[in-house]
C-alpha positions in Angstrom: -31.5 -47.1 -3.7 -32.8 -43.6 -3.2 -32.2 -42.6 0.3 -28.9 -44.9 0.2 -27.9 -42.5 -2.4 -29.4 -39.0 -0.9 -27.5 -40.5 2.4 -24.2 -40.7 0.6 -24.5 -37.1 -0.7 -25.4 -35.8 2.7 -22.1 -37.5 4.2 -19.8 -36.2 1.2 -21.3 -32.4 1.5 -20.7 -32.8 5.7 -16.6 -34.3 5.2 -16.8 -31.5 2.9 -17.8 -28.5 5.1 -15.9 -30.1 7.8 -12.0 -30.6 5.5 -12.8 -26.7 4.1 -13.4 -25.5 7.6 -10.1 -27.5 9.3 -8.0 -26.6 6.2 -5.1 -24.3 7.1 -4.9 -20.4 7.3 -2.1 -19.2 5.2 -1.2 -15.8 6.7 0.7 -13.6 4.4 2.3 -9.9 4.6 5.2 -8.4 3.7 8.4 -7.5 5.3 7.0 -3.7 7.2 7.4 -2.4 10.2 3.8 -4.7 10.9 6.2 -8.2 10.3 9.8 -8.8 10.1 12.6 -11.3 11.2 14.3 -11.3 13.8 16.9 -14.1 15.5 15.2 -15.7 12.1 11.5 -15.4 14.1 8.7 -13.8 12.7 7.3 -11.3 15.3 6.4 -7.1 14.6 2.7 -5.8 15.7 1.0 -7.4 12.8 2.2 -11.1 13.7 0.9 -10.0 17.3 -2.1 -9.1 16.7 -2.8 -11.4 13.9 -1.6 -14.7 15.7 -3.9 -12.8 19.1 -6.8 -12.5 16.8 -6.9 -16.3 15.3 -5.6 -18.3 18.6 -8.2 -16.4 20.0 -10.9 -17.5 17.1 -10.3 -21.1 18.0 -8.8 -20.7 14.2 -5.1 -22.1 15.4 -4.4 -23.9 12.5 -1.9 -21.1 10.3 1.3 -20.8 8.7 2.8 -17.5 8.7 5.2 -16.4 5.8 6.6 -13.1 4.3 6.2 -12.4 0.6 7.1 -9.5 -1.7 4.1 -7.7 -2.0 2.6 -8.6 -4.9 2.7 -12.4 -4.5 0.8 -12.1 -1.3 -1.8 -10.0 -2.6 -2.2 -12.4 -5.6 -2.5 -15.4 -3.3 -5.3 -13.6 -1.1 -6.6 -12.6 -4.4 -6.9 -15.6 -5.6 -6.6 -18.5 -2.9 -8.6 -19.4 0.0 -8.4 -19.6 3.9 -6.1 -16.2 3.0 -5.1 -13.8 5.8 -3.0 -10.6 4.7 -2.1 -7.6 6.4 -1.4 -4.9 6.2 -3.8 -4.4 3.4 -5.0 -0.6 3.2 -8.8 -0.8 2.4 -10.1 1.4 -0.6 -13.3 2.0 -2.5 -11.9 -0.3 -5.0 -10.9 -3.0 -2.8 -13.8 -2.9 -0.9 -15.6 -5.7 -2.7 -12.4 -8.0 -3.0 -11.8 -9.2 0.5 -13.5 -9.7 3.1 -12.4 -7.6 5.9 -11.5 -8.6 9.6 -10.7 -5.3 11.7 -8.4 -1.8 11.4 -5.0 -2.3 13.0 -3.7 1.0 12.4 -4.7 4.8 9.9 -2.2 6.5 9.3 -0.9 9.5 6.6 1.9 9.2 3.7 3.8 11.4 2.8 6.1 12.3 -0.1 9.8 12.2 0.8 12.5 13.3 -0.9 16.4 14.0 -0.3 16.8 16.9 1.8 19.5 17.7 -0.3 17.6 18.0 -3.4 16.9 21.9 -2.5 15.4 22.1 -6.8 12.4 20.1 -5.9 9.2 22.1 -4.9 5.9 20.4 -4.4 2.8 22.6 -3.4 -0.3 20.8 -4.8 -0.4 16.9 -6.1 -0.8 18.2 -9.8 3.2 19.7 -9.4 4.0 16.2 -7.9 3.5 14.6 -11.6 6.7 16.2 -12.9 9.1 13.9 -10.5 9.7 10.2 -10.7 8.0 8.6 -8.1 9.2 5.2 -6.6 6.1 2.9 -5.4 5.7 -1.0 -4.8 3.6 -2.7 -6.7 -0.2 -3.6 -6.1 0.4 -1.5 -3.0 -2.3 1.3 -2.4 -0.7 4.2 -3.3 0.4 3.1 -6.8 -3.0 2.8 -7.3 -4.1 5.9 -5.5 -1.4 7.7 -7.8 -2.0 5.7 -11.4 -5.4 6.6 -10.5 -4.8 10.4 -10.8 -2.6 10.2 -13.5 0.9 9.7 -12.6 3.1 8.4 -15.4 6.4 8.7 -13.9 6.3 5.4 -11.1 9.1 3.2 -10.9 7.3 0.1 -9.2 9.3 -2.3 -7.0 8.7 -5.4 -5.7 9.4 -3.9 -1.6 9.4 -1.1 0.5 13.3 -2.1 0.8 13.9 -1.6 -2.5 12.2 1.2 -3.0 13.7 2.9 -0.3 17.1 2.4 -1.9 15.6 3.7 -5.3 15.7 6.9 -3.3 18.8 6.4 -1.8 20.7 5.8 -5.2 18.8 8.7 -6.9 16.7 6.5 -9.3 13.7 7.7 -7.9 13.3 11.9 -6.5 10.1 10.7 -4.2 8.4 7.9 -2.4 5.2 7.9 -0.9 5.2 6.1 2.9 3.8 6.9 6.3 6.2 8.5 8.3 7.0 5.6 10.3 8.0 3.6 8.0 10.1 6.3 6.6 11.8 5.7 9.7 11.7 2.0 9.8 13.6 2.1 6.4 16.0 5.2 7.1 17.2 2.6 10.6 17.7 -1.0 7.9 19.2 1.1 5.7 21.2 2.9 8.8 20.9 6.2 7.4 19.5 9.6 9.8 16.2 10.1 8.9 16.8 13.6 8.9 18.8 13.0 5.2 14.8 12.9 4.2 12.4 15.9 3.8 8.6 15.3 3.6 7.2 17.8 0.6 3.8 16.7 0.7 1.2 14.4 2.7 -1.2 12.7 1.0 -4.4 13.6 3.7 -6.8 12.6 0.2 -5.8 8.8 0.8 -5.4 8.7 4.8 -4.1 4.5 5.3 -6.7 2.5 6.9 -4.8 -0.5 7.6 -6.7 -3.9 8.0 -6.2 -7.8 8.2 -8.6 -8.9 5.5 -9.2 -12.4 4.6 -9.8 -14.0 0.8 -13.2 -13.5 -0.8 -13.7 -17.4 -1.4 -13.1 -17.6 2.7 -16.3 -19.4 4.4 -18.0 -17.0 6.0 -17.9 -18.5 9.7 -14.4 -18.4 9.2 -14.6 -14.9 9.1 -17.3 -14.6 11.4 -14.9 -16.0 13.8 -12.6 -13.9 13.4 -14.2 -10.6 13.6 -15.7 -11.1 16.7 -12.5 -12.1 18.2 -10.5 -9.5 16.6 -13.6 -6.7 18.0 -12.8 -8.3 21.5 -8.7 -7.4 21.1 -9.7 -4.0 20.2 -12.2 -3.1 22.8 -9.6 -4.5 25.1 -7.3 -1.6 24.3 -5.1 -4.4 23.2 -4.8 -3.6 20.0 -3.4 -0.2 20.5 -1.1 -1.5 23.2 0.2 -3.6 20.6 0.8 -1.6 18.1 2.8 1.1 20.3 5.0 -1.4 21.1 8.6 -0.5 19.8 10.6 -2.2 17.2 
């Protein structure tokens, strides 16, 4: 009887292990320059890189979806087998996720509307007097809050945040130049209507693919190896240079 119980326990654990390895990976992201809908299809350099990474890692059972950033972030914090991007790798997040690889690196800038001549910023401290639009749970919100910014206006996504700047509901928005150009394109305005007033060099964006903490280590290791191969071949850099 004891041997039978031990055998049953071993079979149960083995089946559980196989089941966890076979679970669908949920790839979550927001509408951004890394991922967007075109002709009802999810495309973009981040989608391309994430898909190639998982396929090369033989992790073919995955599903990709766009969410508001706060929801995508919560899924990656709370649920197993979730791959999220574009996630800034910051000290505060280091122990919250299992990091796969760096997609891109950039610097955020504070932008204003060019016709608001009264706004002038020489130091980060001087920016505290202005209302600043941020995206909920984005690294830039966390960064500014941590430095005592109190006039932050929170939006669900980059598009809403950018629209608040155009509607003069906020005076500044922080984002990398390529995102600001994309937002201008989507809003059908001339990018030159914006003016950079301060570069957030203290907080460079290290944009990553990352798994939720409860994702099996074996899954993460496979994806890390596949991503390293893609990056070493120059494919990640090539994909990131593709025009939208």
